[in-house]
N, C-alpha and C positions, 0 to 999 in steps of 0.2 A: 504493500500499500504506500502509496507517495508521500512524504512527508509533509504537503501543502494540503492535505488533503482537508476540506473544511467538516468542522462539526457544528452542526445549528445546538443552540443552547439546550434546546428541549430536549438533545440527545446525551447530553449530560448527564453526572450523576447528581443526585438531589444536594448535595453538599458544596458542587461545583455551581450549581444555578446562583445568580446573584440574589434577585430577590428571595431564594431559599435557604440560601447560607448569611441572609440578615436577620431571617427569623431565627434560625436557630445557632446561630454564633452572636449575632449585634450586628449593629452597623459599623463598630469599629474595628472588626475583624476583614470588612472589605477594603480592596484597594480605591483607588480613585478611580480608575479606569472602571472599575465593577458599578460602583456609584453611580456614573456618566451613565453605564450600560442599562441602568435601571432606569434612569431619566427618560431615553431614547427608546427603551422597548425592543428595538430590533436593529440589526444592519441589513444588508444586503443579501442577494443571493450568494453572492461567494463568500462574506465575511460576518461573521458573530456580530453581536452588539459589545462585545468585550472589546475586541479585535478590533473593531472600528473605531472604539474610544481610545485606545490603546495607540491608535495611529494619531486619532486629532491630538492627543496629549504629548507626542512625541515632536508634533510640529513647534511645539509651544516649550519644548525642553521640559515637559512634564510640570510646569508651573502654572496652576492654578489661576492666580492672578492674572498672567498674560491670556489664561483661555477665557477670562471673563470680559477681557478688550477684542476679542473677535467679533466682527459685525457676523449678522446673520448672513450678508452676499458670503463672506470669506469662509464659516460653517459650511456653506452649501457646496463650495469647491469639493468638498468630502463626499466621496460615492456612497449616498446610504443616509444622507443626510439632507432633508428638504426644509422648508420654513419652519415648519411646526417644530419640527426635534430640535432644529437652531434657538428656536426662541424658547423652548423647555428650557435646552442648557444655558440659556442668556436669564432665564428667570430664575432658574434655582441659583446660578452664582450673584446675581443681586441679591436675593434673599441671605445669603452668606455674608455679602459685604455691609449690610444694612442689620444682621445680626452683630457681628462685630462694631458697629456704630455702637448699638445699644450696651455692648458688653464692656465698651470700653467709658460710658457713662459710668458704670458703678462705682468705679476707686474715685468717690469724691474728692478724698483728701488729696493734695499734690504732697508729693514728697519727694521726689527728684525730675529733671528734665525729661526721664524716660516716660515717667507717668504723664506728661504733657503730650511725647509724640504719641504714646497708645491711645491716647484721647481724640487726638486731630488727625493721625495721620489718613485714617480712613473717611476721615470727612475731607480734607484737603490735596493728602499727599497723591493723589492720581490725577488730579487737576490740571488740562491743558492751558486755565491760565492761571493767574495769580490772584489770590483772595488774602485780606488780612483781618485778624481774629483779634479779640482781647478775652482774657478770660479774669474774672474779678475774682479774687478770695477775701474772706474773713480773715481775723487775727490768728485764727488755729491753721489755717492754708486748707480751709474746705472751699469747696465751688461755689460761691453765688450766683452767678451765670456766665457763660458766653455766648459772644455774638460776633457775628461779621461785622465789621467797620468799612472794608470797603474790596471792591471787585472790581478786577481792573485787566488789563491785557499780560502778555507774557513776558513784559517787560518792568512792570512797576504797578505801585497803586496810590491812590493820593488818601493819607491819612489825617482825619479829624481831630486833631487834638484836645480841638474844647469838647465836642460831642465824648471823647474817651473819658474827660474827669468828670464830665455834667453826671454821666451815668453811674461811674463809681460812686460820687457825692450820694446819688438817689440812692443805689444797693446798701452804703455802709461799707463799703469795701474800703479795707485799707493796706493791700496789694494787687497788684495787675501784672499779668504774664501778656508777653505778645509773642505772636505766633502769625507767622505766616511761610505759604510754600515761594519754591522755586521750581515750577514745571521744568526749567533744566535740566534739573537734577543736584546741579552743583551745592556744595554746601559752606562754599566761601562768603560772608555777608556782604554785600557791596555798600559803598562809600553812603549810598542814599541809606540800607539799613542802618548803619552806624550813628547817622546824624540824624534820624527819627527817633531813634534810640535815646540819643540823648536830649533831642528835644522833649520827650516824653516824660524822660527823668528827671528833668531841671522844674518842667511843672508840675511833676509828683511831690517834688521835696517844699515846693510853696505850701500846697495842701496836706502833707503828710502822709501821703499816699508813696509806698513803693512801687519802683518797677523792680518786680522779682527776677525776671529773666525775658529774653526775646528768644523765643526759639524758631529756628530756620527747618521746615519739614520737607522733605523729600518722597517718592514713593517707598526707598528701602532703606533712610537715615535720618539723621536731624544733626543739627549743631545747637548749640547753646552758649548763649555770650557769657552767662553766668558761670558754666562750669571751664568756659575758656579765660576766664578772668576779664575780659573786655568789655562787663556791664559797667 
């Protein structure tokens, strides 16, 4: 028998079928390809859903984050994937992204720059444009509020300093953390980044509101002004 002989999922043992495997062993026992195979339900005439899913994953180096960025048109390029299956994959990965956002909200107390990255990366880390956010803290470093201050192009944003402190006073915040993303992926702060940090720090001193950090977020990492000693 040829080593390339195709065996459809229905001919597999119960332990090897993705749905049955999930029921018997739990979702943690399934590979990424097996989970995607459950989503798409079937492959093509010459390829099982699992093999098709493995091929799709291989095209993005088995990176689920990269898979989530594939468009319906790009997914349609795989034989056996039509609009319905492509949309199902996109919907599932978008739910996963939103779950990360909700989970990130849970740690209400900021203990490090990594906390800020974990909270903000799912929100702004993958954007193609730049956004500037403010996180307002009480005297126990617990988050009172986080809000988008501005939204701009890839090259920069406009920050309204007066609005920052108006909101801080309304909330009774004693500390502020500045956060913005760099769509380019660079973690080096620009001169504009440094200037706005200095401007806000000076303004905060007059109101006894501390600028605790300025965190630059990218898709895979972050830069902290405080950690680097340049705040």
